[in-house]
C-alpha positions as CSV (number, residue, x, y, z in Angstrom):
1,M,133.9,69.8,94.6
2,R,130.8,67.9,95.8
3,R,128.7,68.8,98.7
4,D,128.1,65.7,101.2
5,G,125.1,63.8,100.2
6,R,124.7,65.6,96.9
7,S,125.5,64.6,93.4
8,A,125.9,68.0,91.8
9,I,129.4,69.1,91.2
10,I,130.1,72.6,92.7
11,K,132.2,74.5,90.2
12,S,135.3,76.6,91.2
13,G,134.5,80.3,91.3
14,T,130.8,80.0,91.8
15,F,128.6,81.5,94.5
16,A,127.9,78.0,95.6
17,E,131.6,77.5,96.2
18,L,131.7,80.8,98.3
19,I,128.7,79.5,100.3
20,H,130.6,76.5,101.2
21,A,133.7,78.4,102.1
22,Y,131.5,80.4,104.4
23,L,130.0,77.4,106.0
24,A,133.5,76.0,106.7
25,S,134.7,79.3,108.2
26,D,135.3,80.1,111.8
27,K,132.9,83.0,111.4
28,F,130.1,80.6,110.8
29,G,131.4,78.0,113.3
30,N,131.1,80.3,116.1
31,L,127.4,81.1,115.7
32,A,124.9,79.5,118.0
33,S,123.6,76.1,117.0
34,T,120.2,77.2,116.3
35,T,121.6,80.2,114.3
36,K,123.6,77.9,112.2
37,S,120.7,75.6,111.5
38,G,118.7,78.4,110.0
39,Y,121.6,79.8,108.1
40,R,122.3,76.3,106.5
41,A,118.6,75.9,105.4
42,L,118.6,79.4,103.7
43,L,121.9,79.1,102.0
44,A,120.8,75.6,100.8
45,L,118.2,77.5,98.9
46,A,120.7,80.2,97.7
47,E,123.3,77.7,96.5
48,R,121.0,75.8,94.1
49,P,122.1,76.1,90.5
50,E,118.7,77.5,89.4
51,T,118.9,80.3,92.1
52,L,122.2,81.9,92.8
53,G,124.7,79.0,93.1
54,A,125.7,78.8,89.5
55,Y,126.7,82.4,89.1
56,S,130.3,83.4,89.2
57,V,131.4,85.5,92.0
58,D,132.6,88.0,89.3
59,V,129.0,88.2,87.9
60,I,126.7,88.0,90.9
61,R,125.3,91.4,91.7
62,P,122.3,93.0,93.7
63,A,119.9,92.5,90.7
64,L,120.4,88.8,90.8
65,V,120.0,88.7,94.5
66,Q,116.9,90.7,94.3
67,A,115.4,88.3,91.8
68,F,116.2,85.5,94.3
69,L,114.5,87.4,97.1
70,D,111.4,88.2,95.0
71,G,111.0,84.5,94.6
72,L,110.5,84.3,98.3
73,A,107.7,87.0,98.4
74,D,105.1,84.5,99.3
75,R,107.1,83.6,102.4
76,P,107.7,87.1,103.8
77,A,109.6,86.1,107.0
78,L,111.7,83.7,105.1
79,Q,112.5,86.4,102.5
80,K,113.5,89.0,105.2
81,N,115.9,86.3,106.8
82,A,117.2,85.2,103.5
83,K,118.5,88.8,102.9
84,A,120.1,89.0,106.4
85,V,121.9,85.7,105.8
86,L,123.2,86.8,102.3
87,K,124.4,90.0,103.9
88,A,126.2,88.0,106.6
89,V,127.9,86.1,103.8
90,E,128.7,89.3,102.0
91,R,130.3,90.9,104.9
92,W,132.6,87.9,105.5
93,A,133.5,87.5,101.8
94,L,134.2,91.3,101.0
95,V,137.1,91.7,103.6
96,R,138.7,88.5,102.4
97,D,138.7,89.4,98.7
98,R,136.2,86.6,97.9
99,L,133.7,89.0,96.5
100,P,134.7,91.9,94.1
101,R,131.7,94.0,95.1
102,P,128.7,94.1,97.5
103,I,125.8,92.0,96.4
104,T,123.0,93.1,98.7
105,T,123.3,96.9,98.3
106,G,119.8,98.4,97.5
107,T,118.0,95.1,97.6
108,E,114.7,94.9,99.3
109,A,113.0,92.3,101.4
110,P,110.0,93.8,103.0
111,G,109.3,90.4,104.5
112,G,107.3,89.9,107.8
113,D,108.2,90.9,111.2
114,G,109.8,87.5,111.7
115,G,107.6,86.7,114.6
116,Y,105.6,83.4,114.9
117,E,101.9,83.6,115.0
118,P,100.4,82.6,118.3
119,W,98.1,79.5,118.4
120,T,94.5,80.4,119.3
121,D,92.9,78.5,122.2
122,A,90.7,76.6,119.8
123,Q,93.9,75.4,117.9
124,V,95.7,74.3,121.1
125,Q,92.5,72.4,122.2
126,R,92.4,70.7,118.8
127,A,95.9,69.6,119.0
128,E,95.6,68.4,122.7
129,R,92.4,66.4,121.7
130,Y,93.5,64.9,118.3
131,A,97.2,64.8,118.1
132,K,99.1,61.6,119.2
133,P,99.5,61.8,123.0
134,H,103.2,62.4,123.1
135,L,102.8,65.4,120.8
136,A,99.7,66.6,122.6
137,R,101.8,66.9,125.8
138,A,104.3,69.0,123.8
139,V,101.5,71.4,122.8
140,T,100.2,71.6,126.4
141,L,103.8,72.1,127.8
142,G,104.7,74.7,125.2
143,G,101.4,76.6,125.6
144,N,101.7,76.9,129.3
145,T,105.4,77.5,129.8
146,G,106.3,79.7,126.8
147,Q,109.6,77.9,126.3
148,R,111.4,77.2,123.0
149,G,111.4,73.7,121.7
150,S,115.1,73.3,122.5
151,D,114.0,73.8,126.2
152,L,110.9,71.9,126.1
153,V,112.7,68.6,125.2
154,K,115.3,69.1,128.1
155,M,112.8,69.5,130.7
156,R,113.0,66.7,133.5
157,W,110.9,65.5,136.2
158,S,113.6,66.2,138.6
159,D,113.7,70.0,137.5
160,I,110.3,70.4,139.0
161,E,110.4,72.3,142.3
162,E,107.9,74.0,144.6
163,Y,108.5,77.5,145.6
164,Q,106.2,79.0,148.4
165,G,104.0,76.0,148.0
166,Y,103.7,76.5,144.3
167,P,104.9,73.9,141.6
168,G,107.1,75.1,138.8
169,I,110.0,74.0,136.7
170,N,113.7,75.1,136.7
171,V,115.1,75.7,133.2
172,V,118.4,77.1,131.8
173,Q,117.5,78.3,128.4
174,K,119.7,76.9,125.8
175,K,119.7,79.9,123.6
176,T,120.4,82.6,126.2
177,G,121.8,80.5,129.1
178,L,119.3,82.3,131.4
179,P,118.3,80.1,134.5
180,I,114.6,80.7,135.3
181,W,112.0,79.0,137.4
182,I,108.6,78.8,135.5
183,P,105.6,78.4,137.6
184,F,102.9,76.0,136.4
185,T,99.5,77.4,135.3
186,Q,96.5,75.8,136.8
187,E,95.8,74.2,133.4
188,L,99.2,72.6,133.5
189,I,99.0,71.5,136.9
190,R,95.8,69.5,136.0
191,A,97.3,68.2,132.9
192,I,100.7,67.2,134.4
193,S,98.9,65.2,137.2
194,T,97.6,62.7,134.5
195,W,101.1,62.2,132.8
196,E,103.0,59.0,133.3
197,R,106.2,60.0,135.3
198,R,109.4,58.5,133.7
199,P,112.8,58.8,135.3
200,T,114.0,61.3,132.7
201,F,112.2,63.8,130.5
202,L,108.6,65.2,130.6
203,L,108.6,64.8,126.8
204,L,109.4,61.5,125.3
205,K,108.8,60.1,121.8
206,E,106.3,57.3,121.2
207,D,108.9,54.8,121.7
208,G,109.9,56.1,125.1
209,T,113.2,57.7,123.9
210,P,114.1,61.5,124.2
211,F,113.4,63.9,121.7
212,T,116.0,66.2,120.0
213,R,114.8,69.8,119.1
214,H,114.4,68.9,115.5
215,Q,112.8,65.6,116.1
216,L,110.1,67.4,118.0
217,S,109.5,70.0,115.3
218,N,109.7,67.3,112.5
219,Q,107.3,64.9,114.3
220,W,104.8,67.6,114.9
221,T,104.9,68.9,111.4
222,H,104.3,65.3,110.1
223,E,101.4,64.7,112.5
224,R,99.9,68.2,111.7
225,D,100.1,67.6,108.0
226,T,99.0,64.0,107.8
227,N,96.3,63.7,110.6
228,P,92.9,64.8,108.9
229,A,91.6,66.1,112.3
230,L,94.5,68.5,112.4
231,A,93.9,70.0,109.0
232,P,92.9,73.5,110.3
233,L,96.2,73.6,112.0
234,K,98.0,72.7,108.9
235,E,96.2,75.4,107.0
236,A,97.0,77.9,109.8
237,G,100.6,76.9,109.7
238,C,100.9,76.2,113.5
239,V,104.4,75.4,114.5
240,I,105.8,74.5,117.9
241,H,107.6,77.8,118.3
242,G,104.2,79.5,118.0
243,L,103.3,78.2,121.3
244,R,105.9,80.5,122.9
245,A,103.8,83.4,121.6
246,T,100.6,81.7,122.8
247,A,101.7,81.6,126.3
248,V,102.6,85.2,126.3
249,V,99.3,86.2,124.9
250,R,97.4,84.1,127.4
251,L,99.2,85.9,130.3
252,R,98.6,89.3,128.7
253,R,94.8,88.5,128.4
254,A,94.7,87.5,132.1
255,G,96.1,91.0,133.0
256,A,99.8,90.2,133.6
257,P,102.0,93.3,132.9
258,T,104.9,93.1,130.6
259,G,107.5,92.9,133.4
260,Q,105.9,89.9,134.9
261,I,105.5,88.0,131.6
262,K,109.1,88.8,130.8
263,D,110.3,87.3,134.0
264,M,108.0,84.2,133.9
265,V,108.8,83.2,130.3
266,G,112.4,84.6,130.2
267,M,112.1,87.0,127.3
268,S,112.8,90.6,126.7
269,E,110.1,93.3,127.2
270,Q,110.5,94.1,123.4
271,M,109.8,90.5,122.4
272,V,106.7,90.3,124.8
273,N,105.3,93.3,123.3
274,H,106.1,92.0,119.9
275,Y,104.2,88.8,120.5
276,C,101.3,90.6,122.1
277,R,100.9,93.2,119.5
278,K,97.8,91.7,117.7
279,S,96.2,90.7,121.0
280,V,96.7,94.3,122.2
281,Q,95.3,95.9,119.0
282,R,92.2,93.7,119.0
283,E,91.5,94.3,122.7
284,N,91.8,98.1,122.1
285,A,89.6,97.7,119.0
286,I,87.0,95.8,121.1
287,A,87.2,98.5,123.9
288,A,86.7,101.2,121.3
289,V,83.5,99.4,120.1
290,H,82.2,99.1,123.7
291,Y,82.9,102.7,124.3
292,L,81.0,103.7,121.1
293,G,78.0,101.6,122.2
294,R,78.0,103.1,125.6
295,T,78.2,106.6,124.0
296,Q,75.3,105.8,121.7
297,T,73.2,104.4,124.4
298,E,73.8,107.4,126.6
299,Q,73.0,109.7,123.8
300,T,69.7,107.8,123.1
301,K,68.6,108.0,126.8
302,K,69.4,111.8,126.7
303,D,67.4,112.3,123.7
304,D,64.5,110.2,125.2
305,T,64.6,112.4,128.3
306,S,64.6,115.6,126.4
307,S,61.7,114.6,124.3
308,T,59.5,113.6,127.4
309,G,60.4,116.7,129.3
């Protein structure tokens, strides 16, 4: 058996063959398209002969899976996701007698929290200034609407609608199916007034054709990694999805409560709090320092008053 586009032969009875059977199953086929894309990428790592792919299904066991996960320790979020994907394959395979025993029991993948780091305002400004204009637009749009890349590339000029005299855009989120109207921030209103209006989408590739979700991510990554002016963003690992967190943090800093942020961005309260966790911690820490400073100042004044009395 050969995998499309690969020269390596996949031997019968191996974990790589099991992975291919899972990918061809209805269980996998019924997953959301974005989920399938993530699963494929992680299983492509697991199926390699030098990782887990060459092991017989009769031999593969938690110790081998743990060794694979340990190899991803420098990418904690990926490590955590890899365990979850292998667990999904395990569940599917066990009840179909394709695995003789569980392979993830007792394995550990401390990982990260799976969240994307928000871009700082300075990082957004650098991208807007130095990235190619069609990609700078994507940064501006993402950082001010908080939408996923799959929704950014589908935004049309005809989706813009005023409500109570305020401009915004109608979006049906691809992942959730949730229809929302997103009001434009003042920053986005200013920026969008300078953009050329085309008959179709707000974001277009350099040649004027529409983006797909993956093309947007891939073009941004290539620009970030090859444009010397964007080197700090490459070092920080700034990805398009991180702009979703950026928009949430900006709203929280402006004083918007969780419920309002949830409705504007189309996100669960849990995820809003998740993205804001570092911002909130830092704000609380700064408030504590200010409180300490006021307390020390008041104590000094009290001591001065006592000494002169």
